[in-house]
N, C-alpha and C positions, 0 to 999 in steps of 0.2 A: 646467071640465076643463083637469086641468091641460096642460104642455105635452111629451110624450112622447121624452124626451133617456136615450140609450141609457145615457149616464154622469149625466155634470153636463153642468150648459148652459155650464161653459166649458171642462173637455176637447170636449163635443160642438165647441164650436164653433169652438176652435181645428184641432182635425184632421181634421174629418170635413166641416165645409162652410163652412170658410174658404179650405182652396186653393184653388181655380179662383176664387174674389175675390182670393186678392192676387198667383195670377200673373196674373189682368187688370188688374191694378194694373199690377204692373212694364211689360208690352208695354204698356200705354197714357202710363207717363210717363218710362218708362228703352229708350228706342228705341232712343241712341246708345249707351246698354251694351248691349243685348243683341246689336248689330250688330257692338261689339269683341267679345264674347264667343263671337259666332259666326266671326267671322275669326282671333282668335288665340287662343280654350283651346277646340278643338271636342272636344281628351282629356279634359277637364276635363266640360263637358255632357254627353257621353257619359258618363261615368264616373257623376258623378251622378241622371243623366236615365233611361238606358237600366239601369243594371250596380243600382247601389242603390236604385231606387224597381221600376223597370217589370218587373226581372228578381227582388227580394228581396221582392216582393208575393205572389208566386207560389208564395215556398215559405212565407210566413204560414199559408195553409195547412193546414200541419204542423199550425201550434198546436190546428188545430180537430178530425184529424184521428189523421193516425198517430202523432203524441206525446204520445197522450189516450187512455189503454187503454182506459173505456169508448165513447169512441168510435167506435175501432180493434172493439170486438168487437160494437158498434153494424152496422157497416157492412163487417162483414172480409172478405166476398166481394170488396161493391164494391171496396175499398179493393187488394184482392191482387190481380182481375183488370182494373180497367178501366186500368193502366200500360201492360199486356202486349196489349190492345186497343186504348191508342193508338199503340204502338207496330207492332203488326201492321197498322193504318190507315194511317200513317208510312208504313210500308217499301210496302205497297199504293203508294200515292200517289207518291213516289218513286220508283216503278218507273216510272212512269205518264213521269214528266217532274218537275224541279227546279220548272216553275212550275208543273204543276199542282200540285203538293205545296201550295205558297205560298201561292196564289190561296188553294185550299180552306182552308188555315189561317187568311187572311186573313179572309173570310170568316165562319168560327167566330171571332175573336174580334175585330171587330164586332160579333154576335151577345151577345159575353161582355159587353161592354161596356156595352153600350144594356143590356140587364138588369139588370147592376149598379145602378144609375141608378133603372132602375123599380125594385129589390129595396131601397134607401135608403128611395124615396119611401113605400112600401107598408110599410117598417118604422117610417116615424116618423105614418104615419097611424093606427097598430094601435091606438087611442083613438076615433078618430070613428066615426060611424055609420056602419055599412058597409051606405046606399042603393044599389041599381042605378047609378041618375046618378050621385053621388059618386065609384064608382070606376070609373065606365066615365068620366068628362070628367080625371078625374084620370090614368089610366092612356092615356085618349087623347091627353093635355099631356105627361106624359115623352115618351113613342114621338113625339110630332111636334118634340121637342125634341132627338130625337136619329135622329129617321127624315128629315127634314128635310135636316139637313144631310151625310148622306151621298148621297140622293137629287139634291143641287144636285155631289155631289161624282161623282158616275156620267154626271152630265148634262154638263157643264161640260166647258172643253177639258184638255187637259191639265196637274194645276196640279203646284207645284213643292215637293211634299213625298206619303213612300209610307206605306204603313203594313208592308207589310214588300218591298214590289220593284217597278219598272215598270211599268206597266197590267197589275197585278194585282183591280181589277175590270170587271166589263162596264159599257161606256158603252154611251152612246146620246144623240144631242145633237137637242134636241128645245126649239128655247126659250123656245115657245109654252108647251109644258106644260110647262116648266121654271116658268115665269112661275104657270100657273096652280096649283102644287101652290107657290108662293111664298104666292099669298093665301090658300089654306089654311092652310097652316101659319100665316099671322100671324093670318085667324078662329079659330084654337084656342085661340088666346094668348090672342087677347083674351075668348073668351068663358070661358077659365078666370078671367082675372084681373075678370071679369063676377061670375062664381058666387061667386068668394073674397067680394069684395065686399059680394055682397049675404048670404051667410054673418056676414060680421063685420059689420053693419049689425042681419041681426035675432038672431045669438046674442053677441053683443058679444066670440068668441073669434076668433082667429086662430095657427095653426099654427106656426109660428116657425122648427122646421129641418124641417118638409117644406117649407113652402114656396119657404124655406132650399136645398133641396134642386133644385128647379124649377127657378128663379131660375137656380142658380147651373149647372147642365146646361144649357139653353138660350141662355146666355152662353157659356159656355166652349165647346161645340160650333158656336155663331152664326162669335162673332169665332175660333176655329180653325181652321174650314174654310171658311164663305161667306166674310166680311169680310176676315181677312187671306189670304193666298199667302205665307206664308214656313213654310221647314221647321224652324226651330227652336220657332216660335209656335206651332205644331200641336204640336208633341213636349210640350213643354211644358205646353200646357194639355190634349192626352189625355194625358201621363203620371203628372200630377202629380194633375190633378181625379181622377184613380182608381187609381192606386198610393197616395197617402199615406192620405184615406179608406180603403181596405180592410184596409190593415194596422193603422189605430185603430179599428177594428171590432173586430177578432181581439182585437186588447191589451184593450180596453177592457171588452171584452163577453165574452169566451170567456176569456182569460189571469189579467185582475187580480181581477176580478169572478168566475171559478170554480175555475181551475187551481194560480194559486200560493197561493188561502185553504185548497183543500182538498187540496192534495198529487196533484194529476192527472195531473200531467208528472211523474214521479218526479225525473230528474237536475237542475228545478229549484226543488223543495216545500221549499226550507229559503231561498230568494231571495226577498225583498220588497222593497217600495218604489223607488229610483229605480235600485236595483242588476236589481232584474229586467226594468225598462224598457232598462237596458243591457246587459242577459244577452240578451233580447228580436229588440234591433237588432242587437246583434252575430253572433246565428246568421243569421241574416237575408242581412245584410249578406254576412259569409265564403261564406255556400251561393249567394249569386248571384257574391260575384267568380271560384269557383272553375267555378260555371254555363261563365261570359260567357270565362273563358280559356280552360277547354276552348274552346268555340266558335272562339275568337281563334286559337288553333293549330293548331286540326285543320283550318279549316274558312275561317273569314273573311279573315286573315290581315291584319288593316287596321290596331290597335292595338298587336298585339303577333305575333309571328312569330318561329319561328329556322330556320335553315338547311337544316332536315331536314323541313319542315314538309310538302313536296310527297309525301311518304311517303303521305302522309292521302286526297290526292284520289281513291285507285282506291277506297276505303274509304267516298265519301263518301255511299252509298245506301245504309249501315249506319248512318254518324256522326251523318248527319243526322237521321234521326227517332229515334233513340237518347235524341240531346241536345232534342229541342224533347218528350220524354216529360213534362218537369216542367210542361213550359206546358202542354201538350195535354192533360195531364192534370186540372190546376188549371181551365181553360173546363171542362170536363163535371163533374169533382167537384163544382164551384160552385153545378150546376142541381138537384143532392140535400139536400148539408148542411146546407141555410139552410132547408128545410123543415119546417113546423109539423108536428108527429106527430097525423097524428087522435084526436082520443080516440074513446074505446072506447063503443056504444051502449050 
């Protein structure tokens, strides 16, 4: 059985599989550098991590939907109505209170992050025999790798990091129950290791990318949430491990293999090679910076501000739900666009 690479071994490894391991290596071996980075260069860490990766990856979805006429026609009603629905829901939530809005969005974001790892795992399992036991153990492992760290977060004292805001998750302190969850988590991971080892001895086949996704997910979520209690470490592992593989997936699977070759993205159809990569990245960075700049001057006023920004305070009930539409739409839309169409009987 061949390895189920999405594009090629080299590109998959560099841009989809390696990010969590690279960040973990930096965290393990460059502690002093990270402390200096956190204390002296917070603006640049915000710009690179939050804007150029986290916000930018949201707009990568455009290259699988709105920028592709064939895809847009396929999902036309969904693509037109979903942003409107997201804005309406956001407006209703914000009218109930800012905390209600951000708490709801935090839970949706966590679900989205977990499902992305599940999606990568299933994508790299596509050539494997689909026995019920194999699928069940794979699914159980990826959900344990992401779910246990979140349970630990919910059942621990206040952490030094947040997803969006302080006290955004329901918490329940119970050390005994948390310890039991920890043993269950370890048992699930050991079961997966035994299952994988047994399959290797029996068939001689080892699915490199699928196991790299599972190991990278387990390591980045455990060290980012459970082991370390540091905002920068959590942000790096959370954002880099999520954003870069997603942007790479869109480019390698959708843009390079389909759109640029077939001219499906009309305003980029004459671009190829490294210019195509540069165009793709620049579009994402520009859209991300523009969105975040609007957030800063109208809502946050932390990295950028101007003297007249107070005029926007009374309009936050509209501005916040409106500005969150790309992010909210991305969370929901991602649950539809990766599903394989069912073949007619």
